[in-house]
VOVOTOR-528465 format. One record per residue: x, y, z of N, C-alpha, C, O, CB in turn; residue in one letter; residue number from 1. Coordinates in Angstrom, 3 decimals, m for minus. Glycine has a CB too. Example, Ala and Ser with C-alpha at 12.3 -4.5 7.8 and 13.67 -1.06 7.14 Angstrom:
% residues 2
rec npx 13.190	npy m5.690	npz 7.800	capx 12.300	capy m4.500	capz 7.800	cpx 13.200	cpy m3.300	cpz 7.800	opx 14.236	opy m3.319	opz 8.465	cbpx 11.308	cbpy m4.473	cbpz 9.046	aa A	i 1
rec npx 12.850	npy m2.250	npz 7.080	capx 13.670	capy m1.060	capz 7.140	cpx 12.900	cpy 0.030	cpz 7.870	opx 13.409	opy 1.138	opz 8.039	cbpx 14.084	cbpy m0.598	cbpz 5.725	aa S	i 2
***
This chain:
% residues 99
rec npx 82.327	npy 87.406	npz 123.607	capx 81.173	capy 88.721	capz 123.355	cpx 82.557	cpy 89.337	cpz 122.708	opx 83.781	opy 89.215	opz 122.751	cbpx 80.176	cbpy 89.774	cbpz 125.037	aa M	i 1
rec npx 81.209	npy 90.292	npz 121.907	capx 82.097	capy 90.943	capz 121.222	cpx 81.552	cpy 92.476	cpz 121.812	opx 80.464	opy 92.786	opz 122.297	cbpx 82.061	cbpy 90.571	cbpz 119.513	aa F	i 2
rec npx 82.725	npy 93.249	npz 121.568	capx 82.724	capy 94.657	capz 121.975	cpx 81.349	cpy 95.610	cpz 121.504	opx 80.865	opy 95.128	opz 120.479	cbpx 84.080	cbpy 95.270	cbpz 121.334	aa Q	i 3
rec npx 80.809	npy 96.489	npz 121.849	capx 79.895	capy 97.382	capz 121.344	cpx 80.595	cpy 98.611	cpz 120.666	opx 81.124	opy 99.499	opz 121.336	cbpx 78.988	cbpy 97.793	cbpz 122.443	aa V	i 4
rec npx 80.560	npy 98.607	npz 119.089	capx 81.210	capy 99.971	capz 119.069	cpx 80.556	cpy 101.153	cpz 118.998	opx 79.357	opy 101.020	opz 118.751	cbpx 81.976	cbpy 100.073	cbpz 118.128	aa M	i 5
rec npx 80.953	npy 102.311	npz 119.137	capx 80.318	capy 103.650	capz 119.121	cpx 79.629	cpy 103.928	cpz 118.583	opx 79.743	opy 103.196	opz 117.600	cbpx 80.748	cbpy 104.453	cbpz 118.967	aa P	i 6
rec npx 78.573	npy 104.745	npz 118.372	capx 78.051	capy 105.247	capz 117.364	cpx 78.927	cpy 105.904	cpz 115.893	opx 78.945	opy 105.529	opz 114.721	cbpx 77.324	cbpy 106.139	cbpz 118.042	aa R	i 7
rec npx 79.392	npy 106.685	npz 116.393	capx 80.480	capy 107.528	capz 115.834	cpx 82.038	cpy 107.538	cpz 116.136	opx 82.719	opy 107.731	opz 117.143	cbpx 80.103	cbpy 108.701	cbpz 116.112	aa Y	i 8
rec npx 82.266	npy 107.270	npz 114.940	capx 83.965	capy 106.200	capz 115.423	cpx 85.145	cpy 107.108	cpz 114.751	opx 85.206	opy 106.838	opz 113.552	cbpx 84.128	cbpy 104.102	cbpz 114.426	aa L	i 9
rec npx 85.618	npy 107.596	npz 114.939	capx 86.545	capy 108.824	capz 114.327	cpx 87.623	cpy 108.331	cpz 113.122	opx 88.288	opy 107.345	opz 113.442	cbpx 87.528	cbpy 109.523	cbpz 115.670	aa P	i 10
rec npx 87.848	npy 108.813	npz 111.958	capx 88.790	capy 108.332	capz 111.074	cpx 90.098	cpy 109.420	cpz 111.359	opx 90.002	opy 110.638	opz 111.516	cbpx 88.138	cbpy 108.301	cbpz 109.453	aa I	i 11
rec npx 90.998	npy 108.820	npz 111.370	capx 92.006	capy 109.237	capz 111.528	cpx 92.533	cpy 109.712	cpz 110.726	opx 92.690	opy 108.789	opz 109.927	cbpx 92.533	cbpy 108.697	cbpz 111.900	aa D	i 12
rec npx 93.169	npy 110.976	npz 110.118	capx 93.425	capy 111.619	capz 108.895	cpx 94.913	cpy 111.925	cpz 109.058	opx 95.605	opy 111.753	opz 108.055	cbpx 92.488	cbpy 112.903	cbpz 108.625	aa T	i 13
rec npx 95.552	npy 112.387	npz 110.266	capx 96.498	capy 112.879	capz 110.770	cpx 96.551	cpy 115.041	cpz 110.657	opx 97.322	opy 115.954	opz 110.952	cbpx 97.674	cbpy 111.912	cbpz 109.941	aa Y	i 14
rec npx 95.499	npy 114.895	npz 110.184	capx 95.210	capy 116.473	capz 109.867	cpx 94.790	cpy 117.310	cpz 110.632	opx 94.389	opy 118.432	opz 110.323	cbpx 94.414	cbpy 116.710	cbpz 109.027	aa D	i 15
rec npx 94.853	npy 116.765	npz 111.867	capx 93.843	capy 117.599	capz 113.152	cpx 94.579	cpy 116.632	cpz 113.924	opx 95.021	opy 115.510	opz 113.680	cbpx 91.773	cbpy 117.591	cbpz 113.252	aa A	i 16
rec npx 94.582	npy 117.885	npz 115.573	capx 95.160	capy 116.771	capz 117.043	cpx 93.879	cpy 116.167	cpz 117.281	opx 94.108	opy 115.023	opz 117.674	cbpx 95.819	cbpy 117.642	cbpz 118.784	aa E	i 17
rec npx 92.159	npy 116.460	npz 117.218	capx 91.328	capy 115.879	capz 117.654	cpx 90.852	cpy 115.645	cpz 116.560	opx 90.707	opy 116.459	opz 115.648	cbpx 90.683	cbpy 116.326	cbpz 118.540	aa T	i 18
rec npx 90.475	npy 114.132	npz 116.559	capx 89.743	capy 114.169	capz 115.280	cpx 88.263	cpy 114.867	cpz 114.582	opx 87.386	opy 114.966	opz 115.440	cbpx 89.624	cbpy 113.008	cbpz 115.196	aa P	i 19
rec npx 88.010	npy 115.159	npz 113.758	capx 86.958	capy 115.832	capz 113.196	cpx 86.052	cpy 115.225	cpz 112.466	opx 84.843	opy 115.446	opz 112.538	cbpx 87.335	cbpy 116.694	cbpz 112.544	aa V	i 20
rec npx 86.699	npy 114.277	npz 111.586	capx 85.297	capy 113.034	capz 110.149	cpx 85.633	cpy 111.855	cpz 111.197	opx 86.652	opy 111.558	opz 111.822	cbpx 86.067	cbpy 112.391	cbpz 107.558	aa L	i 21
rec npx 83.847	npy 111.108	npz 111.089	capx 83.445	capy 110.100	capz 111.816	cpx 83.012	cpy 109.195	cpz 110.765	opx 82.622	opy 109.457	opz 109.627	cbpx 82.449	cbpy 110.447	cbpz 112.840	aa F	i 22
rec npx 83.111	npy 108.414	npz 111.181	capx 81.839	capy 106.753	capz 110.514	cpx 80.760	cpy 106.727	cpz 111.297	opx 80.968	opy 106.133	opz 112.355	cbpx 82.468	cbpy 104.823	cbpz 110.736	aa V	i 23
rec npx 79.346	npy 107.289	npz 111.124	capx 78.342	capy 106.663	capz 111.925	cpx 78.054	cpy 105.205	cpz 111.284	opx 77.516	opy 104.988	opz 110.198	cbpx 77.014	cbpy 107.605	cbpz 111.978	aa N	i 24
rec npx 78.542	npy 104.253	npz 112.222	capx 78.906	capy 102.907	capz 112.687	cpx 77.331	cpy 102.073	cpz 112.480	opx 77.144	opy 100.897	opz 112.167	cbpx 79.577	cbpy 102.977	cbpz 114.475	aa T	i 25
rec npx 76.327	npy 103.146	npz 112.776	capx 75.210	capy 102.066	capz 112.699	cpx 74.143	cpy 102.970	cpz 111.178	opx 72.927	opy 103.153	opz 111.243	cbpx 74.156	cbpy 101.906	cbpz 114.737	aa H	i 26
rec npx 74.844	npy 103.295	npz 110.229	capx 74.388	capy 103.351	capz 109.272	cpx 74.649	cpy 101.704	cpz 108.323	opx 75.532	opy 100.847	opz 108.354	cbpx 74.936	cbpy 104.670	cbpz 108.813	aa K	i 27
rec npx 73.167	npy 101.907	npz 107.421	capx 73.039	capy 100.459	capz 106.611	cpx 74.488	cpy 99.565	cpz 105.958	opx 75.324	opy 100.226	opz 105.342	cbpx 72.052	cbpy 100.852	cbpz 105.216	aa E	i 28
rec npx 74.634	npy 98.503	npz 106.089	capx 76.115	capy 98.207	capz 105.867	cpx 76.067	cpy 98.630	cpz 103.961	opx 77.139	opy 98.965	opz 103.457	cbpx 76.601	cbpy 96.159	cbpz 106.415	aa L	i 29
rec npx 75.013	npy 98.583	npz 103.209	capx 74.858	capy 98.676	capz 101.967	cpx 75.295	cpy 100.618	cpz 101.602	opx 75.574	opy 100.935	opz 100.445	cbpx 73.148	cbpy 98.028	cbpz 101.659	aa S	i 30
rec npx 75.286	npy 101.584	npz 102.621	capx 75.438	capy 102.826	capz 102.685	cpx 77.129	cpy 102.771	cpz 103.006	opx 77.970	opy 103.252	opz 102.247	cbpx 74.376	cbpy 103.527	cbpz 103.775	aa E	i 31
rec npx 77.329	npy 102.311	npz 103.863	capx 78.933	capy 102.189	capz 104.076	cpx 79.974	cpy 101.425	cpz 103.154	opx 81.125	opy 101.863	opz 103.127	cbpx 79.121	cbpy 101.541	cbpz 105.334	aa L	i 32
rec npx 79.611	npy 100.204	npz 102.323	capx 80.176	capy 99.673	capz 101.679	cpx 80.155	cpy 100.954	cpz 100.311	opx 81.078	opy 100.902	opz 99.499	cbpx 79.605	cbpy 98.221	cbpz 101.638	aa T	i 33
rec npx 79.534	npy 101.579	npz 100.218	capx 78.802	capy 102.411	capz 98.654	cpx 80.044	cpy 104.005	cpz 99.074	opx 80.350	opy 105.010	opz 98.432	cbpx 76.058	cbpy 102.975	cbpz 98.820	aa A	i 34
rec npx 80.344	npy 103.589	npz 100.149	capx 81.223	capy 105.043	capz 100.950	cpx 82.340	cpy 104.792	cpz 100.361	opx 82.809	opy 105.356	opz 99.372	cbpx 81.500	cbpy 105.181	cbpz 102.798	aa C	i 35
rec npx 82.977	npy 103.532	npz 101.265	capx 84.052	capy 102.870	capz 100.846	cpx 84.761	cpy 102.459	cpz 99.182	opx 85.910	opy 102.432	opz 98.741	cbpx 83.738	cbpy 101.847	cbpz 101.491	aa A	i 36
rec npx 83.916	npy 102.285	npz 98.823	capx 83.630	capy 101.769	capz 97.223	cpx 83.960	cpy 102.892	cpz 96.518	opx 84.865	opy 103.003	opz 95.692	cbpx 82.030	cbpy 101.292	cbpz 96.783	aa M	i 37
rec npx 82.983	npy 103.933	npz 96.977	capx 83.314	capy 105.272	capz 95.709	cpx 84.770	cpy 105.891	cpz 96.067	opx 85.258	opy 106.760	opz 95.345	cbpx 81.977	cbpy 106.843	cbpz 95.811	aa H	i 38
rec npx 85.621	npy 105.271	npz 97.527	capx 86.810	capy 105.829	capz 97.485	cpx 87.603	cpy 104.851	cpz 96.898	opx 88.466	opy 105.047	opz 96.042	cbpx 87.271	cbpy 106.289	cbpz 98.714	aa R	i 39
rec npx 87.467	npy 104.407	npz 97.104	capx 88.316	capy 102.892	capz 95.946	cpx 88.205	cpy 103.540	cpz 94.027	opx 88.922	opy 103.628	opz 93.030	cbpx 86.728	cbpy 100.657	cbpz 96.103	aa F	i 40
rec npx 87.257	npy 103.748	npz 94.333	capx 86.462	capy 103.794	capz 92.679	cpx 87.656	cpy 105.172	cpz 92.105	opx 88.384	opy 105.034	opz 91.122	cbpx 84.051	cbpy 104.493	cbpz 92.721	aa T	i 41
rec npx 87.615	npy 106.354	npz 92.920	capx 87.978	capy 107.155	capz 92.389	cpx 90.400	cpy 106.964	cpz 92.729	opx 91.399	opy 107.579	opz 92.357	cbpx 86.775	cbpy 108.533	cbpz 93.075	aa V	i 42
rec npx 90.154	npy 106.023	npz 93.405	capx 91.921	capy 105.943	capz 93.709	cpx 91.969	cpy 105.273	cpz 92.301	opx 92.427	opy 106.038	opz 91.452	cbpx 92.714	cbpy 104.800	cbpz 95.331	aa V	i 43
rec npx 91.608	npy 104.025	npz 91.826	capx 91.742	capy 103.560	capz 91.259	cpx 91.446	cpy 104.129	cpz 89.844	opx 91.561	opy 103.239	opz 89.001	cbpx 91.407	cbpy 102.780	cbpz 91.739	aa R	i 44
rec npx 91.166	npy 105.101	npz 89.420	capx 90.625	capy 105.688	capz 88.492	cpx 91.958	cpy 106.505	cpz 87.949	opx 92.563	opy 106.468	opz 86.877	cbpx 89.340	cbpy 106.471	cbpz 88.972	aa D	i 45
rec npx 92.180	npy 107.405	npz 89.400	capx 93.497	capy 108.010	capz 89.579	cpx 94.525	cpy 107.568	cpz 88.843	opx 94.996	opy 108.065	opz 87.820	cbpx 93.902	cbpy 107.920	cbpz 90.780	aa L	i 46
rec npx 95.017	npy 106.082	npz 89.740	capx 95.709	capy 105.411	capz 88.994	cpx 96.022	cpy 104.985	cpz 87.254	opx 97.025	opy 104.953	opz 86.541	cbpx 95.438	cbpy 104.695	cbpz 89.561	aa A	i 47
rec npx 94.833	npy 104.749	npz 87.106	capx 94.569	capy 104.288	capz 85.333	cpx 94.856	cpy 105.297	cpz 84.505	opx 95.241	opy 105.261	opz 83.337	cbpx 93.000	cbpy 103.904	cbpz 84.852	aa D	i 48
rec npx 94.506	npy 106.726	npz 85.621	capx 95.401	capy 108.009	capz 84.665	cpx 96.864	cpy 108.050	cpz 84.701	opx 97.480	opy 108.167	opz 83.641	cbpx 95.068	cbpy 109.551	cbpz 85.175	aa T	i 49
rec npx 97.547	npy 107.954	npz 85.944	capx 98.811	capy 108.263	capz 85.854	cpx 99.658	cpy 106.805	cpz 85.051	opx 100.807	opy 107.014	opz 84.661	cbpx 99.292	cbpy 108.681	cbpz 87.464	aa L	i 50
rec npx 99.183	npy 105.680	npz 84.881	capx 99.498	capy 105.012	capz 83.985	cpx 99.855	cpy 105.099	cpz 83.033	opx 100.935	opy 104.620	opz 82.688	cbpx 99.068	cbpy 104.596	cbpz 83.837	aa T	i 51
rec npx 98.711	npy 106.044	npz 81.905	capx 98.491	capy 106.645	capz 80.998	cpx 99.753	cpy 107.979	cpz 80.624	opx 100.404	opy 108.177	opz 79.598	cbpx 97.109	cbpy 106.980	cbpz 81.299	aa S	i 52
rec npx 99.722	npy 108.676	npz 81.868	capx 100.365	capy 109.889	capz 81.811	cpx 102.089	cpy 109.528	cpz 81.628	opx 102.550	opy 108.472	opz 82.059	cbpx 99.941	cbpy 110.761	cbpz 83.231	aa L	i 53
rec npx 102.919	npy 110.540	npz 80.946	capx 104.205	capy 110.395	capz 81.194	cpx 104.728	cpy 111.384	cpz 81.902	opx 104.935	opy 112.580	opz 81.699	cbpx 104.855	cbpy 110.231	cbpz 80.167	aa N	i 54
rec npx 104.953	npy 110.406	npz 83.051	capx 105.467	capy 110.903	capz 84.294	cpx 107.028	cpy 111.062	cpz 84.496	opx 107.529	opy 110.543	opz 85.493	cbpx 104.971	cbpy 110.029	cbpz 85.295	aa L	i 55
rec npx 107.950	npy 111.869	npz 83.450	capx 109.345	capy 112.423	capz 83.479	cpx 109.224	cpy 113.573	cpz 83.542	opx 110.269	opy 114.189	opz 83.750	cbpx 110.201	cbpy 112.170	cbpz 82.488	aa K	i 56
rec npx 108.362	npy 114.119	npz 83.446	capx 108.716	capy 115.619	capz 84.044	cpx 107.383	cpy 116.273	cpz 85.011	opx 106.718	opy 117.309	opz 85.026	cbpx 109.021	cbpy 116.782	cbpz 82.560	aa N	i 57
rec npx 107.441	npy 115.226	npz 85.641	capx 106.516	capy 115.864	capz 86.718	cpx 106.905	cpy 115.920	cpz 87.796	opx 107.416	opy 114.955	opz 88.364	cbpx 105.416	cbpy 115.371	cbpz 86.922	aa I	i 58
rec npx 106.677	npy 117.610	npz 88.569	capx 107.296	capy 117.519	capz 89.683	cpx 107.140	cpy 117.163	cpz 90.723	opx 106.005	opy 116.737	opz 90.935	cbpx 107.554	cbpy 118.137	cbpz 89.891	aa S	i 59
rec npx 107.979	npy 117.134	npz 91.732	capx 108.075	capy 116.878	capz 93.166	cpx 106.793	cpy 116.862	cpz 93.994	opx 106.341	opy 115.990	opz 94.736	cbpx 108.933	cbpy 117.860	cbpz 93.725	aa D	i 60
rec npx 106.215	npy 118.381	npz 93.572	capx 104.969	capy 118.803	capz 94.109	cpx 104.107	cpy 118.393	cpz 93.888	opx 103.293	opy 118.028	opz 94.737	cbpx 104.654	cbpy 119.695	cbpz 94.023	aa C	i 61
rec npx 103.890	npy 118.253	npz 92.104	capx 102.509	capy 117.460	capz 91.775	cpx 102.644	cpy 115.811	cpz 92.478	opx 101.681	opy 115.093	opz 92.747	cbpx 102.293	cbpy 117.362	cbpz 89.820	aa D	i 62
rec npx 103.684	npy 115.562	npz 92.621	capx 103.510	capy 113.823	capz 93.029	cpx 103.017	cpy 113.890	cpz 94.410	opx 102.020	opy 113.223	opz 94.687	cbpx 105.093	cbpy 112.775	cbpz 93.022	aa L	i 63
rec npx 103.482	npy 114.482	npz 95.159	capx 103.044	capy 114.739	capz 96.499	cpx 101.810	cpy 114.873	cpz 97.083	opx 101.405	opy 114.417	opz 98.153	cbpx 103.481	cbpy 115.627	cbpz 96.796	aa T	i 64
rec npx 100.957	npy 115.916	npz 95.819	capx 99.658	capy 116.269	capz 96.123	cpx 98.774	cpy 114.997	cpz 95.656	opx 97.723	opy 114.730	opz 96.239	cbpx 99.268	cbpy 117.666	cbpz 95.404	aa R	i 65
rec npx 99.414	npy 113.976	npz 94.221	capx 98.884	capy 112.904	capz 93.915	cpx 98.733	cpy 112.033	cpz 95.209	opx 97.658	opy 111.581	opz 95.602	cbpx 99.628	cbpy 112.339	cbpz 92.867	aa V	i 66
rec npx 99.841	npy 111.871	npz 95.769	capx 100.055	capy 111.045	capz 96.764	cpx 99.371	cpy 111.295	cpz 97.997	opx 98.883	opy 110.232	opz 98.379	cbpx 101.285	cbpy 110.991	cbpz 96.962	aa T	i 67
rec npx 99.216	npy 111.875	npz 98.486	capx 98.086	capy 112.418	capz 99.194	cpx 96.748	cpy 112.437	cpz 99.577	opx 95.989	opy 112.233	opz 100.525	cbpx 98.055	cbpy 113.017	cbpz 98.979	aa R	i 68
rec npx 96.816	npy 112.868	npz 98.083	capx 95.118	capy 112.658	capz 97.662	cpx 94.924	cpy 110.783	cpz 97.634	opx 93.829	opy 110.387	opz 98.034	cbpx 94.715	cbpy 113.532	cbpz 95.607	aa A	i 69
rec npx 95.731	npy 109.926	npz 97.276	capx 95.714	capy 108.798	capz 96.902	cpx 95.407	cpy 108.043	cpz 98.769	opx 94.410	opy 107.380	opz 99.059	cbpx 97.263	cbpy 108.481	cbpz 95.875	aa V	i 70
rec npx 96.115	npy 108.260	npz 99.381	capx 96.411	capy 108.274	capz 100.941	cpx 95.570	cpy 108.175	cpz 101.777	opx 95.320	opy 107.292	opz 102.597	cbpx 96.936	cbpy 109.244	cbpz 101.386	aa H	i 71
rec npx 94.906	npy 109.591	npz 101.438	capx 93.807	capy 110.126	capz 102.370	cpx 92.209	cpy 109.498	cpz 102.005	opx 91.241	opy 109.177	opz 102.694	cbpx 93.818	cbpy 111.871	cbpz 102.195	aa L	i 72
rec npx 92.514	npy 109.517	npz 100.546	capx 91.052	capy 108.411	capz 100.102	cpx 90.964	cpy 106.772	cpz 100.553	opx 90.007	opy 105.998	opz 100.589	cbpx 90.983	cbpy 108.263	cbpz 98.266	aa L	i 73
rec npx 92.403	npy 106.602	npz 100.881	capx 92.564	capy 104.901	capz 100.651	cpx 92.441	cpy 104.943	cpz 102.679	opx 91.454	opy 104.344	opz 103.107	cbpx 94.726	cbpy 104.086	cbpz 99.542	aa M	i 74
rec npx 93.154	npy 105.444	npz 103.511	capx 92.556	capy 105.275	capz 104.972	cpx 90.975	cpy 105.795	cpz 105.173	opx 90.246	opy 105.120	opz 105.900	cbpx 93.533	cbpy 106.174	cbpz 106.029	aa R	i 75
rec npx 90.612	npy 106.630	npz 104.722	capx 89.025	capy 106.725	capz 104.924	cpx 88.365	cpy 105.422	cpz 104.107	opx 87.468	opy 105.134	opz 104.900	cbpx 88.372	cbpy 108.317	cbpz 104.238	aa E	i 76
rec npx 88.288	npy 104.778	npz 103.380	capx 87.929	capy 103.834	capz 102.914	cpx 88.487	cpy 102.568	cpz 103.635	opx 87.559	opy 101.909	opz 104.104	cbpx 88.163	cbpy 103.984	cbpz 101.686	aa G	i 77
rec npx 89.519	npy 102.110	npz 103.832	capx 89.768	capy 101.277	capz 105.187	cpx 89.038	cpy 101.782	cpz 106.615	opx 88.415	opy 100.839	opz 107.102	cbpx 91.395	cbpy 101.314	cbpz 105.465	aa C	i 78
rec npx 88.998	npy 102.292	npz 106.951	capx 88.035	capy 102.745	capz 107.838	cpx 86.768	cpy 102.440	cpz 107.777	opx 86.273	opy 101.806	opz 108.710	cbpx 88.032	cbpy 103.857	cbpz 107.867	aa A	i 79
rec npx 85.877	npy 102.881	npz 106.513	capx 84.534	capy 102.490	capz 106.672	cpx 84.700	cpy 100.695	cpz 106.655	opx 84.160	opy 99.884	opz 107.407	cbpx 83.512	cbpy 103.236	cbpz 105.330	aa V	i 80
rec npx 85.799	npy 100.416	npz 105.325	capx 85.208	capy 98.617	capz 105.640	cpx 85.650	cpy 98.021	cpz 106.936	opx 85.091	opy 96.981	opz 107.283	cbpx 85.881	cbpy 97.390	cbpz 104.450	aa L	i 81
rec npx 86.439	npy 98.457	npz 107.586	capx 86.963	capy 98.164	capz 109.210	cpx 85.285	cpy 98.596	cpz 109.693	opx 84.710	opy 97.633	opz 110.202	cbpx 88.658	cbpy 99.501	cbpz 110.025	aa D	i 82
rec npx 84.786	npy 99.347	npz 109.645	capx 83.111	capy 99.354	capz 110.414	cpx 82.049	cpy 97.846	cpz 109.932	opx 81.301	opy 97.134	opz 110.603	cbpx 82.060	cbpy 101.119	cbpz 109.635	aa V	i 83
rec npx 82.401	npy 97.835	npz 108.619	capx 81.609	capy 96.676	capz 107.691	cpx 82.096	cpy 95.530	cpz 108.129	opx 81.498	opy 94.454	opz 108.138	cbpx 81.811	cbpy 96.699	cbpz 106.071	aa V	i 84
rec npx 83.339	npy 95.774	npz 108.548	capx 83.497	capy 93.886	capz 108.884	cpx 83.072	cpy 93.631	cpz 110.059	opx 82.212	opy 92.797	opz 110.340	cbpx 85.058	cbpy 93.144	cbpz 108.931	aa Q	i 85
rec npx 83.808	npy 94.523	npz 110.999	capx 83.245	capy 94.343	capz 112.273	cpx 81.619	cpy 94.259	cpz 112.614	opx 81.193	opy 93.555	opz 113.529	cbpx 83.778	cbpy 95.382	cbpz 112.955	aa A	i 86
rec npx 80.617	npy 95.213	npz 111.608	capx 79.526	capy 94.553	capz 111.799	cpx 79.285	cpy 93.741	cpz 111.014	opx 78.066	opy 93.692	opz 111.175	cbpx 78.644	cbpy 95.143	cbpz 111.909	aa R	i 87
rec npx 79.489	npy 93.057	npz 110.284	capx 79.542	capy 91.595	capz 109.398	cpx 80.005	cpy 90.660	cpz 110.509	opx 79.190	opy 89.744	opz 110.623	cbpx 80.751	cbpy 91.544	cbpz 107.927	aa A	i 88
rec npx 81.141	npy 90.543	npz 111.476	capx 81.630	capy 89.674	capz 112.130	cpx 80.376	cpy 89.527	cpz 113.207	opx 79.830	opy 88.441	opz 113.404	cbpx 83.075	cbpy 90.044	cbpz 112.595	aa S	i 89
rec npx 79.911	npy 90.994	npz 114.011	capx 79.314	capy 90.727	capz 114.935	cpx 77.965	cpy 89.808	cpz 114.762	opx 77.424	opy 88.993	opz 115.509	cbpx 79.182	cbpy 91.859	cbpz 115.444	aa Q	i 90
rec npx 77.481	npy 90.587	npz 112.673	capx 76.118	capy 89.641	capz 112.643	cpx 76.375	cpy 88.100	cpz 113.123	opx 75.744	opy 87.340	opz 113.858	cbpx 75.497	cbpy 89.560	cbpz 111.001	aa R	i 91
rec npx 77.383	npy 88.003	npz 112.504	capx 77.887	capy 86.293	capz 112.080	cpx 77.781	cpy 85.774	cpz 113.635	opx 77.089	opy 84.814	opz 113.974	cbpx 79.907	cbpy 86.034	cbpz 111.257	aa E	i 92
rec npx 78.566	npy 86.549	npz 114.504	capx 78.584	capy 85.755	capz 115.617	cpx 77.298	cpy 85.542	cpz 116.052	opx 77.104	opy 84.341	opz 116.239	cbpx 79.353	cbpy 86.258	cbpz 116.611	aa N	i 93
rec npx 76.289	npy 86.269	npz 116.301	capx 74.878	capy 86.668	capz 116.775	cpx 73.899	cpy 85.493	cpz 116.055	opx 72.843	opy 85.144	opz 116.582	cbpx 74.448	cbpy 88.393	cbpz 116.240	aa E	i 94
rec npx 74.408	npy 84.910	npz 114.737	capx 73.522	capy 84.177	capz 114.118	cpx 73.985	cpy 83.203	cpz 114.401	opx 73.077	opy 82.392	opz 114.581	cbpx 73.239	cbpy 84.307	cbpz 112.912	aa Y	i 95
rec npx 75.409	npy 82.553	npz 114.639	capx 75.735	capy 80.759	capz 115.574	cpx 75.255	cpy 80.853	cpz 116.299	opx 74.817	opy 79.733	opz 116.563	cbpx 76.989	cbpy 80.090	cbpz 116.198	aa K	i 96
rec npx 74.690	npy 82.039	npz 117.505	capx 74.806	capy 81.862	capz 119.057	cpx 72.893	cpy 81.462	cpz 119.050	opx 72.187	opy 80.868	opz 119.865	cbpx 75.542	cbpy 83.707	cbpz 120.167	aa T	i 97
rec npx 72.653	npy 81.995	npz 117.979	capx 70.867	capy 81.740	capz 117.898	cpx 70.621	cpy 80.372	cpz 117.569	opx 69.696	opy 79.837	opz 118.180	cbpx 70.001	cbpy 82.665	cbpz 116.642	aa T	i 98
rec npx 71.511	npy 79.414	npz 116.390	capx 71.324	capy 78.237	capz 116.181	cpx 71.028	cpy 77.176	cpz 117.516	opx 70.835	opy 75.976	opz 117.320	cbpx 72.422	cbpy 77.960	cbpz 115.427	aa I	i 99
***
């Protein structure tokens, strides 16, 4: 048996004592995957940019800003993909029980 996901699942971003951002777990899978994909694409593009820059003179402050942005976008994208994975598993289990 599977557990029912809450309608709004909090995203833990470590920037508040209580969650502020939530994933709507009832959205269409295509919308959820597009949301996650957007975040991963931004991270990929940022990484592509960084590989072409001379980072010898980058300040610690700038490097911290970049890594925070990457970390936040990756956490959000992974949280959304966790919902997609759970929903896909749920569908597979429902399909198997109807056969």
